[in-house]
N, C-alpha and C positions, 0 to 999 in steps of 0.2 A: 504494500500500500504506500502511496506517495506521502512523504512528509510534508506538512504545511510549509509554505515559503516563509522564512523568517522575515519579520517586518523591520524595515529600516527605521532609524530614529525619526525621520521625516516621512510622513505618509505621502505616497505618490499617486497621482491621478492621471489617467489617460482620458482625454475628452475628445470624442469624435463628434465634430460639429462643423458644418460648412460655412457658418456665419460668425467669423471671429469678432466682428464689430458688435454683435449682440451679446456675446459672452465675455467680452473684455473686462467689464466691471466685476463680473463674478470671478473670473480668473485672478484678477488683482486681489480681491477679497480673500480667496483661498490661499494665495501666496502670502498675504499678510497675516494669515492665521497658521502659517507653518507648513502648508502643503507644497509639494513640488508638483507643478502642473505641466503636462505635455499636451498640446493641442494638435490633433490630426484633422485636417480639413477634408480628407477623403477616406474611403474605406481602405484603399491601398496603403495609405500612410499608417492608418490604425493597425492593419494587418501586420505590417513590418515592425512597428513598435511593440505590439503585443507579443510577437514571436521572439523579440530580442531583449526585452526588458520585463521586469516585474512591476506590477501596479497593484496598489491596495484597492483602488476604486477605478472602475471603467464607466464613464458617463457616455451614454449612447444617444445621439440625436435620432429619433425614430424616422424622421422624414428627410434623411440626407440623400441627395441625388447621386446617381452612379455615373461614372465616366465610361467611355467606350471600352477601355482596357478592363475595367471592373466587370462590365457586362460580359466580356470575353472570358473572364475568370469565373463565370457562373452566377454572378449577382444579377438580379433582374429588378428593374425599377418597379414592376407591378403597378403601372399607372392605372389605378382604378379610382373609384369615387373616394376611397379612403386615402389616396395619395401614395407616395413612395413607401415601401416597407423595407428598404435596404437596412435600416437599423435592426429590424427584427431578424433578417437573414444573418447579419453580422453577429448578433447575439447567439443565434442557433449554432453557427459555425464554431464560435469560440467559447461557448459556455463552459466547457470543461476547463479550459485554460484560465478563464476569468475567475471561476469559482475556486480553483486551486490557489490562485494568487490573492483573491480578495472578494470584492462585491461589485455587482453590476447595477447600474441605475439607468433606466430609460427615461428620456425626457422628450416632450413634444410640446409644440405651441397649440396644437389642436386637442380639444377634449373629444376623444373618439373611443368609446367603450369597446368597439370591436377590435381595434388594434391593441388596446390595453389587455383585453381578454386573450389575444393571441400570445402576447408576451408572457402572461401568467401561465397559459397552457404549455408554454415552452420552458417553464421552470423559474421564471422571475417572480420573486415574492411581490405580492400586490403593493406593499408599502414602498417598493423600489421603482414604482412607475410614477413619475411626477409630470405634471403639466407645467410649462413655464409660467403659467398664470398662477400656480400654487405658490410660486416663489416671488414674493412682493418686493424684496430688496436683497441686497448682497448678504446681510447678516442672517436673514432667514435661511438663505441658501446654504451658507456655511454651516449653520446649525443642523439643517436637514442632512447634509453630507456626513457630519460628525456622528449624528444619531444612527444613520444606517451603517457606518463603519463600525461603531461600537456593537451593534447587533450582530455583525458578521464575525467578530473576534471572540 
């Protein structure tokens, strides 16, 4: 059986989100609270980082678009009424790695019960699905991340 990954003194976060402008304030708040944050703007970047480094938290944007190269790697944008589900595919592909290292948190701007239910059916704890509307300010966000990280350890 695999041994749990030893936690570094500074908790590390991989954040998969294609909108660095939106998350900038949240990233700065996390860094100000002692987290080391690595932002991946594409699934390909997140794939590479997750395979080469350990992260305590992996934040996944549910509706991240895919590039042509990612589509060729088997990711599908699933352009449906619900929008892109690339974040869900990323979670499904990497769930074992993520859970061995830490905790996954899915985030979306849209409140969509169907997508939330798909994440939960794939093994994500319901409490780890956040809408960006749930997080009113950077302090609330940092508190939410710390709470979920404590639950996972």
